[in-house]
N, C-alpha and C positions, 0 to 999 in steps of 0.2 A: 503493498499499499504505501500511498504518498502521504507525508506529513511534514509540515513546515515550522521551521523553528523561526525563520525571517527570510527576507530575500537578499541576496547580494546583488553585486553589480552586475548589468545585463553582459550578455557575452558580445551582443552585435546592437547596432542600431536600428534593425528593422522591428517594425510594430509585431509585437508578438501575437500569436493566433489566440492565446488566453492569458489571462492574468493569473498570477498564483493564488489569488482568493478564490477565482471562478473553477480553477482546474478540477476535472471529478476525481472521485475517489477510484483510482487505478490499483488492480491487485494482479495476481497471476502466479506463476510457477518459478521457482529458484533461478533455472535456466534462462529464465526471461528477463531478470533484473537488469543486465546492462542495456537491454533493448527498452524497456521501462524508462530507466535514465536518460538514455539518448532522446526518447519521444518528449520526455518532460523538459529538456534542455533546450531542444529545437523549437517546442511551441510556445514557451513562456519565457525564453531568452535569459533565464539564469545561466550560470555557469556550469559547467561539466561536474566540478569538484562538488558543488552544492546540490546539482541534480543527482549524483550518487548517495551524497549523505543522506538525502531526505527521500530515497527509494527503498522500500521493504516490501514484503510480500506474506501471504498466508499459507503460501505452497499450494500445490495442485488443485487436493481434494478441498481444503480450507477455503482457497480462493472461489471455486466453483460455488460452494455453499454461501459465501459472504455476497455473490451477486445475486444467488436466488432468493436471498432472505433480505435484499435490500440494504446491505450494509456498504456494499461498494457500486461502484458504477459500470465500468469497465474491466474487461480482463484481458490480459496477454497470456496465454495459457496454452499447456500442454492436455491432452485428452485425457477425461475425467475415466477412473476406475471404474469397473461394474459396480462396486459397492457405493461409489459417489453417484452414480447414475441412477443406482436405486432411491437413494434419496433424494435426489433431484426431483425424481417422479413423484415421490410423496410430498415434496413441497408444493410440485405443481406449477411453480413459474414460467411461464414459457420465454425461452431465451433465442436471441437472434445470433447464430454462431457461422463467423466467416474464418474459413481457411485463410491464412495470413503466409505462412512460410513452411519451410521444409526441416526437418532433422532426421536422425536416425539413431537407432537402438546400437550400442558399440560395446564390444567386450575389450576388457583390459586384464593384461597379465603382468608378471613381473618380465622387465627388460631381458633378463637373463634365460627365460624359459626359451627351449629351442624352436616350440611349435609357433609357425608363421601364420597357419591360416587353418581354418575349419570350417565343415561344410555346416549347414543348418541342421541336419540330421544329427551330426555329431554333437552340436551345442543342445539339443532337446536330448539325447541319450545322457549327456553330461550332466543335466540339469533333471533328469528322471531317475538317475543310480544306474544307467544301463552300461556306461562307461565310467570307471571308477579311478582308473591309473592313467597317467599322462603316457605311459608306455604305448596304450592303445590308439593313440592319435599321433605318434612319432615323436614322442617326447621323453622326458627321463623317467626312469623307473620310480616312481612317487605318487602316492594317491591325491586325488585332486579334492581340493577343498574349494566347493563351487559357492560363492556368495551371492545372495539375494539383496533386493530392497523393501523395505516397508509397502504393505500392501496398498494403500493409498497414495502413494507416489507416482509422480509422472513416469518414472523409468520402468517400475513395475508392471503399469499398466501397459506399455508398450511392449515390455518381455511378454507377456502373457497374450497380449494381441498379435503381436508379429512373429513371436517365434512358438508358443507353447500351445497355442490355439485349443484343441482338444486336450491335450496333455496335462496332467496334474503334476507339477515340480516335486521333488522330493523334499524333506524339511530342510531348512535351510541351517547353516552354523549359528549358533545364539552365544549369547555371553551375559554374565549377570552383573548388573549396576544397582547402585543404590538409589532408591526412591526419593521423592519429597519427604516420604514418612520414615526414611531410616533404613527400611528392610530392602533386601535384595530382589530385583525383578529380572526375569528373562526376557531379553530383547534381541531381535536381529544383530548379528556382529557384522559391526563394519568391514569393507575390505581392507585388508591388511597387506597386501601385495609381497605376500610369502613368496617362496618359490614354487608353491604347490598351488597357489591361489589363480581362480578366475572370477571375475565380477563384470558388472555391465553398468552404463550408464548412458545418458544421452550425448551424441558427438559434442554439442556447444559446451556443455557444464564439462565433458572431460578435458576438452581442447584448451579451452580459455578462463575458467573459473577454477577447477580442481587442480591442475598443473602440479601434481606431485612427482618428484623426481623418481627414477627408477622404474616406472612402469610403461607400457606401450600398448597400441592396439593390436588385436589378431583379425586378419582378414577373414570374411565370410564369404564361403564359396569363391575364393582366390581374388576377392575385391577388398582392398584397403579403403576403409572411411577415409573422406577428404572432402574439402568442399567442393573439389570438382566432381567426385562419383557420387557424391549427394545431389549436386545440382542438375547433373544430368541423368540420374536415376538409374546408374549402374550398380550401385551397392544396395544390397538386396532387403534390407531391413530398414525401410523408409517409412516416416510419419508425418502428417503436419501439425503444425502449431496454430492456435486459433485467437480470433479478436473475437469477444461476446460482448454483447450487452443485453438488458432486458428489453424484450419484444415491444412491450408498452412505454418504453421511452420516449419523452417529447423530442419530436423531431428537430425542434428548435433549441433545444438544450446545449449548454456545453459538452456533454457527454457525445451527442451526436456531432457537435462541430469538430471533436477530436477524433471520432470513429472516421469521419469522412477524410480528415488530414492524413491518419494513417494508412489509408486506403489509396490515396494520390501519390502522385510521381513523387513528391516530396517525402510522403511517409516510407516509401519504399526505398527512398535513398538514404533515411535515416535507419531503417533496418539494416541495409546493407553496411552503412559507415558503423553500425554497432558490431559487425562481425557474422551476421545471421543470412540466412540464405532464402529471401523471398520467393513466393510462387511465381510472381511475375518479373 
């Protein structure tokens, strides 16, 4: 979401599309934060630093619910999980959802892992427990530790939609952490980049936001994820991200003014300048 502690000096002299005071409440996925900040910067004239400082989000699942329940105005967001879609259906708010750009589900391993490429079927077999050792796919003789993401996350939704389809993944590695009440709770373990690990994310987040040393992408069906292979559609695990507003939004509102700008050539350029791949 976007919240302001105050306005800095404007970055240019052109009249802004919107003032900070009238700027809609924008929410979305973690991987869309740089896009949200760039659009805020371009449409209000505040500096890039201030735009980044004042841009936060409720993550994919929370963002969809915030919009449906009227606590936000516009989303830049990845696809909702099936569980979140069921919640949205219960809320019953009609949403206007427009495909905005393209991203990819990517798989990451330790940079010293000799496996360079996996087929989609091999990935399914790894995550259903049929393949359990890296030696079965051309790697070292060591067990595979296959990490997953939380159920409501955007990357987990893509994992289930693009790869697993009708398959049920095996139980993911877990770890225990102290809760707010002091007791230990079992949660999904975070990808740890150990020599036996494999995990997944969306391309933009893994390439430009996560950026931890010692990990690399694995090609899928022989195609390495990149800006080029995502843009030309040759990478196999692709999905769109979205611009969403409530369907009953006043057509003359700042929200719709911002929506129109995002879908314009200027908005497309802002998306590209933030490092994303727009559909057009």
